[in-house]
ZADOGU-756056 format. One record per residue (C-alpha): x, y, z; residue in three letters; residue number from 1. Coordinates in Angstrom, 3 decimals, padded with zeros to 6 digits. Layout:
# residues N
      east     north        up  residuo  num
         X         Y         Z      ALA  NUM
...
//
This chain:
# residues 356
      east     north        up  residuo  num
   096.783   055.682   087.287      MET    1
   098.580   059.057   086.838      PRO    2
   102.320   059.414   087.283      ARG    3
   103.289   059.799   090.952      PRO    4
   104.321   063.423   090.568      LEU    5
   102.621   066.488   091.984      SER    6
   103.103   069.969   093.363      ALA    7
   101.331   070.967   096.564      THR    8
   100.680   074.597   097.479      ILE    9
   100.558   075.246   101.215      HIS   10
   097.946   077.912   101.979      THR   11
   098.978   078.180   105.628      ALA   12
   102.589   078.824   104.604      ALA   13
   101.530   081.714   102.366      LEU   14
   099.524   083.224   105.208      ALA   15
   102.466   082.763   107.571      ASN   16
   104.882   084.442   105.171      ASN   17
   102.556   087.394   104.717      LEU   18
   102.404   087.729   108.504      ALA   19
   106.226   087.700   108.626      VAL   20
   106.262   090.565   106.129      VAL   21
   103.711   092.439   108.247      ARG   22
   105.981   092.099   111.281      ARG   23
   109.036   093.141   109.263      SER   24
   107.378   096.324   107.997      ALA   25
   104.707   097.092   110.609      PRO   26
   104.112   100.683   109.519      LYS   27
   103.745   099.918   105.812      SER   28
   100.931   098.594   103.679      LYS   29
   101.701   095.530   101.571      ILE   30
   101.461   094.913   097.847      TRP   31
   101.590   091.100   097.660      ALA   32
   103.230   090.420   094.307      VAL   33
   101.476   087.605   092.440      VAL   34
   102.903   088.097   088.947      LYS   35
   103.675   085.065   086.765      ALA   36
   100.602   083.230   088.043      ASN   37
   101.684   083.817   091.649      ALA   38
   105.265   082.734   090.929      TYR   39
   104.007   079.450   089.496      GLY   40
   101.836   078.643   092.514      HIS   41
   098.588   079.501   090.732      GLY   42
   096.735   082.741   091.334      LEU   43
   093.520   081.066   092.506      ALA   44
   095.436   078.688   094.765      ARG   45
   097.578   081.436   096.298      ALA   46
   094.747   083.918   096.823      PHE   47
   093.241   082.362   099.991      PRO   48
   096.631   082.420   101.718      GLY   49
   097.389   086.012   100.751      LEU   50
   094.008   087.682   101.012      ARG   51
   094.994   089.460   104.247      ALA   52
   097.252   091.715   102.166      THR   53
   096.455   095.371   101.470      ASP   54
   096.834   095.042   097.717      GLY   55
   098.063   092.754   094.952      PHE   56
   100.740   093.535   092.375      GLY   57
   100.958   091.754   089.027      LEU   58
   101.576   092.335   085.319      LEU   59
   098.775   090.757   083.357      ASP   60
   095.358   092.332   082.832      LEU   61
   093.689   088.931   082.654      GLU   62
   095.135   088.006   086.031      GLU   63
   093.930   091.318   087.445      ALA   64
   090.418   090.549   086.218      VAL   65
   090.692   087.051   087.691      LYS   66
   091.479   088.542   091.088      LEU   67
   088.305   090.606   090.888      ARG   68
   086.358   087.479   089.936      GLU   69
   087.851   085.696   092.960      LEU   70
   086.236   088.390   095.091      GLY   71
   089.122   090.788   095.705      TRP   72
   087.756   094.336   096.004      ALA   73
   090.949   096.042   097.176      GLY   74
   093.776   097.663   095.208      PRO   75
   095.427   095.858   092.300      ILE   76
   098.628   097.305   090.861      LEU   77
   099.836   096.740   087.288      LEU   78
   103.592   096.693   087.844      LEU   79
   104.543   097.408   084.224      GLU   80
   101.556   099.599   083.582      GLY   81
   099.646   099.214   080.318      PHE   82
   100.725   098.764   076.722      PHE   83
   097.966   100.125   074.481      ARG   84
   094.984   102.495   074.798      PRO   85
   092.451   099.648   074.921      THR   86
   094.070   098.406   078.151      ASP   87
   092.895   101.587   079.870      ILE   88
   089.275   100.520   079.359      ASP   89
   089.966   097.437   081.486      VAL   90
   091.823   099.520   084.075      ILE   91
   088.808   101.830   084.310      ASP   92
   086.217   099.057   084.412      ARG   93
   087.969   097.072   087.146      TYR   94
   089.343   100.021   089.150      SER   95
   092.991   099.051   088.781      LEU   96
   096.025   101.054   089.837      THR   97
   098.736   101.365   087.216      THR   98
   102.414   102.174   087.089      VAL   99
   103.344   105.016   084.748      ILE  100
   106.956   104.808   083.664      HIS  101
   107.067   106.620   080.307      SER  102
   105.753   109.582   078.349      ASP  103
   103.982   107.162   076.010      GLU  104
   101.890   105.803   078.864      GLN  105
   101.256   109.293   080.178      MET  106
   100.044   110.412   076.760      ARG  107
   097.631   107.472   076.432      MET  108
   096.178   108.186   079.855      LEU  109
   095.776   111.884   079.060      GLU  110
   093.766   110.992   075.948      MET  111
   091.622   108.305   077.587      ALA  112
   087.926   108.654   078.311      ARG  113
   087.450   107.480   081.872      LEU  114
   084.500   107.063   084.199      SER  115
   086.701   108.052   087.167      LYS  116
   090.326   109.053   087.795      PRO  117
   092.913   106.280   087.798      VAL  118
   095.342   105.959   090.705      ASN  119
   098.931   105.643   089.526      ILE  120
   102.390   104.822   090.785      GLN  121
   104.856   107.124   089.057      LEU  122
   108.067   105.187   088.578      LYS  123
   111.530   106.634   088.870      MET  124
   114.592   104.998   087.311      ASN  125
   116.914   105.440   090.269      SER  126
   119.646   103.181   088.906      GLY  127
   118.101   099.899   087.773      MET  128
   117.939   101.307   084.223      ASN  129
   114.954   099.308   083.090      ARG  130
   111.773   101.346   083.486      LEU  131
   111.000   104.815   084.795      GLY  132
   111.822   108.498   084.582      TYR  133
   115.323   109.601   085.532      THR  134
   115.641   111.687   088.704      PRO  135
   116.220   114.763   086.530      GLU  136
   112.919   114.243   084.660      ARG  137
   110.838   112.997   087.556      PHE  138
   109.416   116.295   088.802      ARG  139
   108.260   117.260   085.315      ALA  140
   106.547   113.880   084.974      ALA  141
   104.887   114.326   088.363      TRP  142
   103.657   117.805   087.446      GLU  143
   102.274   116.457   084.191      ARG  144
   100.497   113.650   086.039      ALA  145
   099.097   116.062   088.610      ARG  146
   097.657   118.205   085.800      ALA  147
   095.942   115.229   084.140      CYS  148
   092.222   115.073   084.971      ALA  149
   092.246   111.309   084.449      GLY  150
   094.789   110.695   087.213      ILE  151
   093.784   110.400   090.858      GLY  152
   096.244   109.552   093.633      GLN  153
   099.929   109.580   092.722      ILE  154
   102.329   107.300   094.588      THR  155
   106.076   107.701   094.025      LEU  156
   107.814   104.449   093.155      MET  157
   111.196   102.978   092.315      THR  158
   112.773   099.504   092.217      HIS  159
   116.061   098.368   093.767      PHE  160
   118.671   096.411   091.842      SER  161
   120.998   095.484   094.710      ASP  162
   118.930   095.261   097.890      ALA  163
   120.021   091.622   098.252      ASP  164
   123.731   092.213   097.691      SER  165
   126.739   094.054   099.026      GLU  166
   126.163   097.205   096.995      ARG  167
   122.905   097.793   098.828      GLY  168
   120.335   100.518   098.248      ILE  169
   122.156   103.660   099.316      GLY  170
   122.979   104.954   095.851      TYR  171
   119.400   104.463   094.672      GLN  172
   117.906   105.958   097.807      MET  173
   120.020   109.051   097.243      GLU  174
   118.911   109.270   093.608      ALA  175
   115.283   108.785   094.569      PHE  176
   115.333   111.446   097.277      GLU  177
   117.062   113.859   094.903      ARG  178
   114.503   113.307   092.162      GLY  179
   111.507   113.364   094.527      ALA  180
   112.661   116.304   096.656      GLU  181
   109.747   118.500   097.627      GLY  182
   107.162   116.185   096.058      ILE  183
   104.364   115.101   098.350      ALA  184
   102.768   111.696   098.121      GLY  185
   102.976   108.122   099.327      ALA  186
   106.109   106.155   098.490      ARG  187
   106.595   102.549   097.367      SER  188
   110.228   101.404   097.196      LEU  189
   110.904   098.118   098.979      ALA  190
   110.994   094.792   097.168      ASN  191
   111.433   091.482   099.038      SER  192
   115.061   092.076   099.961      ALA  193
   114.496   095.651   101.102      ALA  194
   111.444   094.561   103.075      THR  195
   113.572   092.103   105.041      LEU  196
   116.894   093.913   105.289      TRP  197
   116.462   097.668   104.684      HIS  198
   113.846   099.208   107.001      PRO  199
   114.809   102.713   105.845      ALA  200
   113.146   101.891   102.510      ALA  201
   109.793   100.711   103.866      HIS  202
   107.835   103.999   103.650      PHE  203
   104.085   103.738   102.892      ASP  204
   104.037   100.512   100.844      TRP  205
   106.326   097.481   100.509      VAL  206
   106.197   095.078   097.559      ARG  207
   107.242   091.579   098.681      PRO  208
   107.352   088.865   096.062      GLY  209
   109.611   085.815   096.448      ILE  210
   109.588   085.862   100.259      ILE  211
   105.830   085.325   100.263      LEU  212
   106.531   081.936   098.703      TYR  213
   109.180   080.981   101.248      GLY  214
   112.335   081.494   099.196      ALA  215
   115.208   083.937   099.550      SER  216
   115.583   087.058   097.399      PRO  217
   119.346   086.468   097.423      SER  218
   118.970   082.885   096.192      GLY  219
   120.670   081.594   099.354      VAL  220
   118.395   079.907   101.843      ASN  221
   120.697   080.697   104.771      ALA  222
   119.924   084.376   104.204      ALA  223
   116.348   083.921   105.425      ILE  224
   116.923   081.306   108.101      GLU  225
   115.450   082.608   111.317      GLY  226
   113.037   084.940   109.532      ALA  227
   110.186   082.486   109.979      GLY  228
   109.433   081.955   106.291      MET  229
   107.912   078.624   105.237      GLN  230
   108.068   076.968   101.793      PRO  231
   104.755   077.446   100.020      ALA  232
   105.349   074.733   097.404      MET  233
   106.335   071.070   097.708      THR  234
   107.323   069.322   094.483      PHE  235
   107.327   065.567   095.046      ALA  236
   107.396   062.250   093.234      SER  237
   108.299   058.591   093.826      GLU  238
   110.880   056.065   092.778      LEU  239
   109.562   054.083   089.816      ILE  240
   112.582   051.771   089.439      ALA  241
   115.788   050.777   091.199      VAL  242
   118.925   049.606   089.390      GLN  243
   122.116   048.060   090.741      THR  244
   125.023   049.538   088.825      VAL  245
   128.455   047.932   088.911      ALA  246
   131.680   049.861   089.302      LYS  247
   132.566   051.507   085.993      GLY  248
   129.052   051.399   084.545      GLN  249
   127.394   054.610   083.426      THR  250
   123.953   056.105   083.960      VAL  251
   121.725   058.067   081.586      GLY  252
   122.147   059.976   078.343      TYR  253
   125.690   060.895   077.420      GLY  254
   127.067   058.541   080.088      SER  255
   127.889   061.599   082.181      THR  256
   127.936   059.625   085.451      PHE  257
   130.232   056.634   085.994      LYS  258
   129.845   054.568   089.147      ALA  259
   132.973   054.553   091.294      ARG  260
   131.751   051.433   093.056      GLU  261
   128.769   049.114   092.916      THR  262
   125.741   051.163   093.936      MET  263
   121.967   051.368   093.846      ARG  264
   120.448   053.967   091.565      ILE  265
   116.840   055.169   091.904      GLY  266
   114.762   056.351   088.958      VAL  267
   112.383   059.218   089.774      VAL  268
   109.225   060.075   087.808      ALA  269
   110.210   063.661   087.037      CYS  270
   112.138   065.280   084.228      GLY  271
   112.698   068.545   082.435      TYR  272
   109.289   068.288   080.745      ALA  273
   107.832   068.568   084.259      ASP  274
   109.872   071.649   085.114      GLY  275
   112.892   070.103   086.802      TYR  276
   116.017   071.779   085.397      PRO  277
   117.815   069.724   082.754      ARG  278
   121.058   071.460   083.726      ILE  279
   120.936   070.009   087.264      ALA  280
   124.463   068.649   087.776      PRO  281
   125.613   065.597   089.650      GLU  282
   125.286   066.383   093.330      GLY  283
   122.082   068.419   093.112      THR  284
   120.339   067.704   096.437      PRO  285
   117.210   065.591   096.577      ILE  286
   115.300   063.940   099.419      ILE  287
   114.568   060.197   099.171      VAL  288
   112.797   058.373   102.002      ASP  289
   113.382   061.423   104.188      GLY  290
   117.146   061.328   103.594      VAL  291
   119.125   063.939   101.695      ARG  292
   120.997   062.433   098.773      THR  293
   122.062   063.579   095.291      ARG  294
   121.062   063.476   091.681      ALA  295
   123.376   061.568   089.335      VAL  296
   123.435   061.373   085.554      GLY  297
   121.716   063.673   083.113      ARG  298
   118.116   064.741   083.709      VAL  299
   115.963   063.439   080.855      SER  300
   112.536   064.530   079.653      MET  301
   110.497   062.358   082.010      ASP  302
   112.951   060.891   084.527      MET  303
   115.959   061.646   086.672      LEU  304
   118.250   059.360   088.625      THR  305
   119.494   059.511   092.197      VAL  306
   122.116   057.896   094.379      ASP  307
   120.449   055.526   096.870      LEU  308
   123.602   054.817   098.883      THR  309
   122.360   056.887   101.877      PRO  310
   118.868   055.373   101.550      CYS  311
   119.219   051.589   101.944      PRO  312
   115.503   051.048   102.544      ASN  313
   114.361   052.995   099.493      ALA  314
   112.575   051.021   096.813      ASN  315
   109.898   051.391   094.166      VAL  316
   107.155   053.628   095.556      GLY  317
   109.409   055.461   098.017      THR  318
   108.588   059.164   098.277      ARG  319
   110.971   061.671   096.709      VAL  320
   110.955   065.389   097.534      GLU  321
   112.418   067.508   094.756      LEU  322
   111.996   070.666   096.846      TRP  323
   109.688   071.751   099.652      GLY  324
   109.523   071.492   103.424      ASN  325
   112.513   069.172   103.790      ALA  326
   114.604   070.635   100.957      LEU  327
   114.679   074.419   100.371      PRO  328
   114.114   075.321   096.737      ILE  329
   117.053   077.730   097.019      ASP  330
   119.417   074.787   097.661      ASP  331
   118.292   073.087   094.449      VAL  332
   118.467   076.318   092.476      ALA  333
   121.929   077.148   093.786      GLN  334
   123.221   073.738   092.713      ALA  335
   121.810   074.419   089.239      CYS  336
   123.292   077.894   088.963      GLY  337
   119.919   079.636   089.031      THR  338
   117.433   081.033   091.570      ILE  339
   114.298   079.699   093.199      GLY  340
   112.132   082.127   091.212      TYR  341
   112.917   080.256   087.992      GLU  342
   112.180   076.814   089.415      LEU  343
   108.833   077.913   090.858      MET  344
   107.739   079.413   087.572      CYS  345
   108.902   076.414   085.533      ALA  346
   106.443   073.805   086.855      ILE  347
   104.934   072.356   083.669      ALA  348
   101.198   072.301   082.891      PRO  349
   101.183   068.509   082.884      ARG  350
   102.082   068.381   086.603      VAL  351
   099.020   068.050   088.861      PRO  352
   098.927   070.926   091.364      VAL  353
   096.722   071.058   094.424      ARG  354
   096.317   073.415   097.347      ALA  355
   095.971   072.390   100.958      GLU  356
//
């Protein structure tokens, strides 16, 4: 019998979250971002729930090809573009759209032999300072792209660094409008946070990612309460042992937890080798028998331990939710000093995953 640990992907939740995005940006088309194997949900498993999108955005050529094999005939956007001339053959063969963010990419595309023009998104570095042309160089890049016979439609693109925080998007919007002044073409600016909270950035396309999976772009679940998002992943296990620990006794490696009174401790079949964060501190929330309790002791490779004081009826075989419908992934991530993105993407290959 396999270990009682699994991740469940909720197709209906993905479809619901896409519909929420559609209502939030009703005049925009949607690039559903499915990079990193659909944020750890599995590209093939996520596809049925997201197929009502207008396009998919991702990084990996193999995943782009997989989308075509799944039957997707619409636009697919390579968010980092391509890395070598041979990649352009795949872009041409599978009719992919690509970001262009550098002269090196532009040069490769100019030299490529194509069966048809490639649609591009020309990326501006409006303040993130990762990829893209500066506002001062953007027009020259656009003119170069427009003169390239291998380039078809040109969409103007940038990416926000602070759409989920106090600084906001104003400084980048100003930089973008300055660099793109007088340039015609569709625009693609809004990430998840801007899609939810900055309608002025919606334009022709929005690019939601984390919100499609039911988590907050700010890392704080309260920020999306009321938006109608639903968790798309439930990570669950069971208790495989129960120990009674006397006052003063310790639990786990390093004896990091000492019982302040006699208490029941549950042992859960999940550890850092399954994708649960080893750094989860005492107090990290966890649901046992439908009751919210806390992790205690150090997370080990295959097991973690929980306080059963609030769960008097819990015993071996009792269900444990690590995150999901009853426990927002953002709450777990916040306790661990990280974000839900990382937890989603960290589910280990040995964990059985199914879609429903």
